[in-house]
N, C-alpha and C positions, 0 to 999 in steps of 0.2 A: 973349266968343265967340272973338275973335282968339287969345287965349291957349290956349283949348281946341283950336282948329285947329292951332296951332303944336305943342302937345304930341302930337297925333295924327300929324302929319307927321314930327316928329323921332323918334318911337318906332317908325316903320315900318322894316322890315328889307328892304333891296333885295338881290335875288340876280341877279347877272349871269352869263349862261352864254356861254362862249366856245367856239366850235366850230372844230376844226382838222381839215382833210382833206388828206392827203398822197398824192402820186402819184409814179409813175415812179422807183422805186428803181433803183439801179445795181448791185444784187447779187441773187442768186437768192432770198435771204430778205428779205422786206419787214417792217420793224419800226417801231412807233410806241408810245411809252410802254413797257410791258412785254410787248406782244403781238408775237409773231413769226409770220409767215405764209409758207408756201411751197406751190406756186410763186407767182410774182409776177403771173402772168396766166394766164387759162384760154382755150384755143383749141380749139373743136370743128371738126374738118375730116375729110374722108374717112369712115372707118367708126367714128370715135371717138364714143361715146355717153355716156360718164361721166367724171368727174374728181373727185379728192379734194383738198381743201385742208387742210393740216396747220397747226393752231394750237397755239401753246405760250406759256405764261405764265412769263416769266423773272423776275417780280417777287417780292416777299416777302408780298404780300397777295392774297387771293382777288379775282378780277375777273370781272365779268359783261359780256357783249357781246351786243347785239341784231344780228341779221343781216337785211339788207333789200336791195332793189335800187334804185339811183338811175340817173338818166340825165344824160349830160354831152355838151356839144359841145366840141371842141377849137378854140381860137382860133389865129390865125395865129402868135402868139408862143409857142405850145406850152402855154399855160395852159388850164384847164378852167372851164366855166361850167355850172351845173346848169340843166337845162331839163325841161319836161314834154311838149313836142310836138317830134317829130323835125324837123330841118331838111330842106330839099329834098334828096333823094338819100341821106338817112340812115335806117337801119332799126334799131329797138330789138330786143334779143334776149330781153327778159323773158318774153314769152308763149311762148317756145320752150324755156325751161329751168325746172327746179324744183330746190329745194335743201332740205336738212334737216340738222340742226335749225335753228329760227329764232332760237334764243338759246343761248348757250354760257356756262357758268360754270366757270372754271378756278381751281383751287387753285394755290398757288405751285409752280412747276416741273412743273405738270401739262400734258398735251397732249390734244388731241381733234381729230377729223376732221369736216369739213363736206363732205357728199357733194352733188355736182351731177350732174344728168342732163339729157340732151337729149330733148325731147318734140315731138310734132306735126311730125315731120320731113317728112311728106307735104305739109305746107302751106308748106314753105320754097321760095322762088323763088331762082334764081341770084343770087348777090351776097353781101354781108357784113352781119351783124347784130351790134350791139354794145350792151351795157349794162354797168353796174358793180355789183359786189356790195360792200355797205357794212357794215363791222364797226364798230358804234358802242358805245363804252364807256358803261355805265350808272353814273351817280354813286351813291355810297353814300348811303343815306338816314339822316339823323340822327333818333333817337327824340325824340318830343315831350318837352320839359322838360329836354333835355340840351344845348340849343343854348348856345354860348358867349355870355355876357352882356357887353354893352358897359360899359366902365368909366364912360364919360360918357353918361348917359342922354339928354342933349340933342343928341347927335351923330347923324348919319345913318350907319348901318352899311352897308358895301358888302362883299359876299363874292363873290370870283371862284371860279367852279366850272368848271374847264376840262373839256371833254368831248372826248376823243381819239377819232379814227376813222381807219380805213384803207379805201381803196377798191381793188378788184382788177378790172381789165377782164375781161369775159367776152365772147368773140367767137365767132360762128358763121360759118364760111365754107362757102357752098353753091355747088357747080359749079366750073368752071374759072376761074382768076384771069387777069384781063387787066391787072393793075396794072403800071404803069411809073413810073419816077422818074428825074429828072435834077437836077443842081445848077446854080445860077446865082447871079448877084450876089456873086461871090467878092470879099472885101475883107480886106486885112491891114493892121494898124496897131499901133504901139507906144503903149500907154496910159501916160501919166505918165512917159514915157521909160524905163519898166522892164517893163511887162507886154505881151508879144506876144499879140495877139488876132486871131482869125479870125471873120469873119461870112459867112454864106451863106444861100441859100434852097433848100429842098427843093421840087421841083415834082412833084406826084403826079397820075397820071391812071389811068383804069380803074375796075373795079368793086369793088376791095378795097384795104385799107390796106397800108402797108409798115411793117416793123419790123426794126431791125437796129443794127449798130455802125458808128460813124464813126471812121476811122483817118486821122491826119495824119502825113505823112512829109516831112522836108526832103531835097530832092534837090540834090546839087551834083556838078559834074564832077570835083571833087577827091577825093571819098570816096563810100563806099556810102551809100544812103538811110538816114536815121536817124529813127526814130519820135519825134515831138515832141508828140503828143497823141492821146488816144483817149477816146471817150464811148460807153458801151454802152447799149442799149435805147432808141433814138430811134424814135418812131413818128410817122407822118403818117396820121391816121385819116380814113376817109370821113365826110362828103363833101368834106373839105378838099382843095383843089388846091395849096395852098402852106403851108409852115411856115418861118418865119424862125428862124434859129439863130445863136447866138454862143457862142464858147468861148475860154478862155485857153489858150495853148500853154505848153510847158515853157520857163520863163525861165532854168532852170539848165543847159539843154542847151548843148553846145558849138557847136550849129548857128549859122551866120552868117545872121541874118535879113535882112541887107542885100544878099544875093546868092542865086543859085540859084532854086529854086522849091519850092512846096508841092504835094505830091501828096495829094489827098483821095479816100478810098475808102469807099464805103458798101456794106456787105455784110449779108446775112441772118445770123441766129444759128443755128448748127447744131453738133451734137456731132461730125459727120463732115466734110462739106465745105461750108463756107458759100458761098452764091450771091452773086456780085458784082452788086449792083443797078446801080451806076453809079460813075464816078470822074471827077475833073476835076483840072486842074493850074493853079496860079496862079503866075505869074512874079513874083519879088521884085525890087524896085529898090533 
């Protein structure tokens, strides 16, 4: 009997599925695996009622993606955690949007559009609503009888099947924004005697999130201000009041980090004139 059980166990084929979800791209095109998506985020505000997402397959194989909605909370370190019930002060956007198609199959170098529409606008109260649209790759199915056989029939076979996915935030802004933000807990240090590093905290208040670019300049009385760091697309989502952030500065810069000061500016993203959310200055010793 023990031998029979052992044969059954050793002949089993275990399949492990690994899921990867990626956020916050620093470019206008968001990519994972062979899927490219633009734009990287959807924002409905004012009179805007619809949005198209452009998908493109840059790989050499046909790929299928299922499209769905997921919900996330942003943690204070900027990472995300999937949830099903909104936190206090958080509103989901899913019941106010619809999208089609629900699945997309793309041949190599093929592109397709996913259309999104705003609905039930009469039920929107002032404030911000956020959900995330999720593009999940569908693994290829292996026909029965064509599975790769193990050379050692007594060994346990483990097959890793990575499932790639991309999430895009979908945000509805209703009414006037009262969002404000300021920077605190500024700290500069040299890591391992080679890497200049800046850490700070975003402090958000009001009824909506903030999203923009962070620029760091070294200011010295001896020369003009010199840019030593920039990070694009930093968000602090509702209902978060804080987000801790850390970044490495340009270590190849001629800036003398032993003197002068660092000017930190956080601005909105705009094709015309970005709005300055806030700025701060940190004196270097």
